N, C-alpha and C positions, 0 to 999 in steps of 0.2 A: 477245408472239408470238401469243396467242389473243385472240379477240374477247370483249368484256365480255358480250355476249348468250349466249355459250356457257359462261359461268362459273357453276357451280352448287355449292351446298354438298354435299360428298360424304359427310359423316359421318352415321351413323344417328341418328335422334332417340331420345329416352330410352326410349320405348315399344318401338321396334324393336330397340334394343340389349338391352333386358331379355328380349324374346322370343327373340332370337338366343342369348343366354346360356342360357336354359332349354332350348332345342332342343339346344344343344351338350352339355348334361348328360343328354340322352336322355329328358327329361320327356315324358310322354304328355299331349297337349293336345287339347281339343275345339275345333276351329277353326270359329267362327261367322262368319267373314269371307269364305268362299270364294264368289266370284261368277262364276267361269268355268264355264259349264254343261258343258264337256267334261271337267272334273276327275273322274276315276273315283271319287273319294270321295263324290261326290254321288249316285251310282247312277243317272245319267241316260244312260249310254253307249248303251243300246239305241236311243235317239232318233236316233243318228248312224250307225247300222249301214249305212244305204243312201245316205248323203250323198255318198260318193265315186263312186258309179256314174255320175252325169251328167258327171263330170269326164272321162270317156272319150270324150265327143263329139268326133269327128274335126275339127270346126271349130276346136276349141281348139288344134290344132297349126298352124293357118294364121295367120301374123302379118300382119294387115292393120290397123295401128293407126288408131284414130279418137280424137282427143283427148277427145271427150265420152263415148266408150265405144261398144261394139257396138250397132247399132240394135235388134237383137233383145233385148238385155239392157235397154236403156232402155225399150223397149215393155213388157217384163215389169214394170218398176218402175211404169209407168203403170197396168198392170193391178192391181198391189198397191194403189195409191192409189184406184183406182175403188171398191174395197171399203170405203174410208174416206170416200167421198163427194166425192172430188176428180177432176175431169175434166182430164186433162193430156195434153200432146203430148210425144212422145219428145225433141223439140228443147228442152224445158225441163229435161232431166235431164243431169247430169254425173256420171260414175262416178269413184270414188276408191278407193284401197286400204283406206281406213278412215275412220271419222268423225273421228278425230284429224287425219288428213291434210286432210279437208274443212275443219275449223276453221282449220288453218294456211293453206290456200289463201284462205279468206275473210278472215282477218285481214290477209293480204297484199293482197288485192283492195281492201279497204275503208279501211284506215288507213295513213297514212304514219307514219314513225318519230315517236314522241312523242304521236300522237293517241290518244284514249281510246275503248275499247269497254266498255260496261257489262256486267257479268257477275253472276249471282245469287249471294248468299251466304245460307245454305250451298249448296255444290254441289261439282263435281269439283275435286280438287286440280290436275288437269292444266292448268287455265286459266292459272295463273301461269307454268308452263313454256312453254306455247305463246305466250303474250304476250311473254315475254322473247325467245324465239327469233325471233319475227317483228318485234320492235322496236316493238310498240305498247304502250300502257299499259292495264293491266287496272284498271277502276274498279268495285269491288264495290258492289252495292246490296242492301238486304234483300229477300229473295225475296218477290215479290208486291206490293212497295211501289211503286205507280204514281206517288206524289208524288216518291219518290227518282228514279225513271226520268225523270220530267218535268224535275226539276232537273238531272240529268245531261245530258239532251239540250239544255236551255237553256245548259248550260256547254260545249257543243260536241262531245259524244260522237257518234261516227259510226255506231254500231250498238249494238243491245241484244240480248244473248243470253238466251234463256229455255230451260228444260229442262222438257219436257212429256210425262210427269210427271217431277218433279224427282228427281234422285239426290243425296242420300239421303232427302229428306223424304217422297217419294211423293205430292206434291201436284201436281195439274194446274193449268195457267193457266185460271182461270174464263172462261166465254164473254164476260162483260162486260169483263173485263180484256183479253182478246184483241182485242176491237173497239177499246178505248181505246188499246191499244198500237199498233195499226195507224194510228189517227188521229194519235197523237203523232209516230210515226216519219215518216209522210208529211209532216206539217206542218214537221218539222225537217230533212227531206232525209236522214234516217238509215235504216238497214236493220234488219230483224229477222232474227236467226239463231235458228232453233227446232230444238233437239235433241229428236228424238222416238224415240230408239232403244228406249225402253221403252213406246212408245205401245200396242202390242198387248197389254200386260199390265195392263189396267185391272181394278181390283177393286171398282168401283162401277158401278151401272147408268147408262146414258146419259152417258158421259164427254164432256167438251167435244170439239169437232171437231179434226181435224188442222190445223196451220197451212198445210198445202198447199192448203187451201180458201180461204185469205185472198188478196185481190187488190188491196188498197189501197196499202199500203207495199211497198217492195221487200223480199221475204221469201225467205229461204233455209231450207228444211226438210231436216234431216239424218236419215239412218238407215242401216241396213246389215245384212248377214248375221249379224254378231256376235250381235245380240239377236233380230232378226226370225226367224232360223232356228236360233239357238243354235250358230252356226258361226264363232267368232272366228278360227280358223286358216285359213279360206278367204279372208280379207282382201279384202272388197269392201264398199264403202259407196257412198252417193250423195248428191247435192245436188239438190233440187228448187227451181227459181227461178220465183217468181210475183210479181205486182205490177202496178201501173198502167203501161201503155206510156208512154214507150219504155225505161224503166229496166231491165226484165228483159233485153231484147235487148242493151243496152249491157253489162250485167253478164256475160251469157253470152259475148259476144265476148272479153272480157278473161279470163274463166275458161278459155276454150278455149286461149288462149295459155299460161296457167299450167299447165294440164293437159298441153299438148303438150310443155312443157319437161321433164316427168317421165314421162308415159306409164306410170304405176305400177300400174294395174289389170291383174290377171292375165287373159290371154285365155281359158284354159280355164275359169276361174270365170265370166267373162262369158258364155261360150257355154252354161254349165250353169245360169245364173241363172233362166231361165223354169221349169225343172223343179224347182230348189231352192225357189223361192218357192211353187210349186204344192203342194209337200209340207210346207209349214210348219205346217199346221193341227193335226195330231196332236201334234207337239212342243209347240206353244203351249198346247193344252188341258192337257197333262200339267203344264206349268210353272204355269199358272194354278191348277190344283188344288193343287199343292204350296204356292204362295204363300198361297192362301186358308186352307189347313189350318194353316200355320205362324202366320198372323195370328191365327187363332182360338185356337191354343195359347198364344200370347204374351199375348193378351187385353189387359187394361189396363196391362200393363207398358210397351207401346209406344204411340206416337202413332197416330191413325187413318191408315191407308195407303190412298190412292186408286189407286195403281198402282206398278209397278216392282218391283225385286228387293231393296230394302233397307227396313229399319225403324229407327226412332229411339227409343231408350230415354232419356227425359229424366231428369236428375239434379236433386237439390235445389239451391236457390239457394246459391251460394257453394261448391259442390262442385268438386273438381279432377278433370276427366274423365280426364286422363292418369294421375293417381294411382289412381283407381278402376279403370281399365283394367289397370294394373300389378298391383293386388291380385287382379283376376280371373285374370290370368296365373298368379299364385302358386297360385290355386285350380284351375288347369288349364283355363281357358276363355279363348279368344282373341276379342276384339272390338276395334273401332276406337274410339279416343277422338274425340269430336266436333270437336276443334280442327283435325284433319286436313282437315275439310271446311269450315272457316271458320264454325263455329257461334259465335254471339255468346253463347250460354248453354251451361252444361255439359250434355253428352249423350254417349251411346254409340251406335255404329252397328253393325248386324249384318246379315248376308245372309239373305234369306228363301228362298234356294235350299237352305238347310241341310236335310239329311235329317231328317225328323220325329223319328226315334228318337234323335237327338242332343239334342233339347229335353226332356230328362228332368227330373223334379222336382228332383233335386240341382243340375242345371245352372241351372234357373230360380231356385232358392233362393240360388245363388251371387251373383246380381245384388244381392239384398238385403244379403247379408253383406258384399260388397265396398263398399257405400255406408256401411259403418260402423255 
């Protein structure tokens, strides 16, 4: 009665089940996994106090659908990228309701059922779900491994996903790797899908450029309000299409048909986008300050972080990250076991949006106790 691609495992994993049991007991837990900036527990609510004002723009009440999105909103996206060194035309932009939707549209655009798209590991757990729903095959490659990417392309992969900076490792794609990736994908007729939702949150000087500046291979650069402005509830993302002619034009023609089938981007948010993007800077400064402060507090406990909102705490060889995460739960601390992100080695993952006062000495000491 139901399709195979809509069949998913419904039961909780062991870590989630243990967490649910502790919450049912009323246990007080320090949650180091919160990554939603609007969560009141993070103490960032003041950053959003004026975010609903632009939604009152009367243009938002007029429904004049454009599959690619309102011209004024797409022009605002171009303005955003001009600050990152990319000169774009609004015709190169397609608006979506979210980055997740952008992935689904691009997987549909680029791959027929059974074709492969290379995705980095570790990275988002979401890729497996989106691949299944769109009928393509997800082929993981070790993050940053150009030889593995080359082999995947030689094996017929139609696209390569990169996350810049990666979630959860916090690493950018280096400049040299960006250039080689462009060359490889162009040579094999494949596309680059570059997720840059955390690009504004670099914690290093002179980070590599945005993939929106790349113009050799067919490249799709993704981002949106969820991270750029800390407004996940406003539901607006975008796709930037670049590359050597004529492939971008052909891709945009097909994307327009896909977008027209859904018309999912909200008109009021599109009308408000220029003002929302203009007001992003104060919010981003506050977030970067918190990220840098938490990285300094965590020190050598976590791997070096180049950007983004997450940190990785490596565990010893042979450790069981799920067992360690469950022991931390028993000590009142919530973190994610690394296997949820496809880590090949044992690790824990925590959010750098965590309020600094939560990273107390007892909490930090719990990491050592949990490792046995």
